[in-house]
Phi, psi and omega in degrees: 000131181289154178282152177232136172261136185225152181239126177252131179260128176271133182291337168215154188292151167253107191056245180262350187278133176242350186217157172229131179243128180214181177217155183199165172256000178215089187298316182299316179298315183295319177295324176297316177301316179297319178300326180279357182084019180245165172103326175207147180297320183296311183287338171293318179293323177298316179297315179298324180280352180071028181273122176290149177217165177212150176292125184260324188193154173225157176220145169290134179168168182255189180296331177295319178294320177302310181298321178298316178293323177295321177294335179300328174058023177228054184300336178300324179285338178276342187269121178295335179285330181268327189266359178294126179277193182301332182257011177077012179274144179271136177283149177274141179291000000 
């Protein structure tokens, strides 16, 4: 099964964080783990804080692509929920 890189948008910030970027070879399983508060320390804290989140975007890619997107440090521009302008268009990264 090919790997998928995914971006999760937090409906309200956890400290300064508004997004979580990860990768998996089974997206459905991984999202279920996150919903249960397992799988990553950050999303476990999000679950404890009762912060709603939603899957914002996915890309085909491996861990190298995940690291590249993390180094980009502009996840807000990658997120369709954050980057929609007045006319609902998504900005390009």
